[in-house]
C-alpha positions in Angstrom: 97.8 43.6 94.0 95.2 45.5 96.1 97.9 46.6 98.5 100.0 48.0 95.6 97.0 50.0 94.3 96.4 51.3 97.7 100.0 52.3 98.1 99.9 54.0 94.7 96.8 55.9 95.6 98.3 56.9 98.9 101.4 58.2 97.2 99.4 60.1 94.7 97.2 61.6 97.4 100.4 62.7 99.3 101.8 64.3 96.2 98.6 66.1 95.5 98.5 67.4 99.1 102.1 68.6 98.8 101.3 70.3 95.5 98.3 72.0 97.1 100.3 73.1 100.1 103.0 74.5 97.8 100.5 76.4 95.7 98.8 77.7 98.8 102.2 79.0 100.1 102.9 80.6 96.8 99.5 82.3 96.7 100.1 83.7 100.2 103.5 85.1 99.2 102.0 86.7 96.2 99.2 88.2 98.3 101.7 89.7 100.8 103.9 91.1 98.0 100.8 92.6 96.3 99.7 94.3 99.6 103.2 95.6 100.1 103.3 97.0 96.5 99.9 98.7 96.9 100.9 100.1 100.3 104.1 101.6 98.9 102.2 103.0 95.9 99.6 104.8 98.0 102.1 106.0 100.5 104.1 107.6 97.7 100.9 109.1 96.2 100.0 110.5 99.6 103.4 112.1 100.0 103.1 113.7 96.6 99.7 115.0 97.4 100.9 116.4 100.8 103.8 118.1 99.0 101.4 119.7 96.6 99.1 120.7 99.4 102.0 122.4 101.2 103.0 124.3 98.1 99.4 125.6 97.8 99.0 126.3 101.5 102.1 128.4 101.9 101.1 131.2 99.5 97.6 131.0 100.8 98.8 131.6 104.4 101.0 134.5 103.3 98.0 136.4 101.9 96.3 136.6 105.3 
């Protein structure tokens, strides 16, 4: 009887550990994806701003 309870608790503990590990892996994947998305967003924004800056700089340079 006690041994069966111990085995049940051990199995439950193992399932909980596996669930925790799975959740942790999912969170890490989401974090990496979010960082990639933010990086792409700001790289695109930087390219747009550089393009605008070049458009403004060219006429400015021609006046001198």
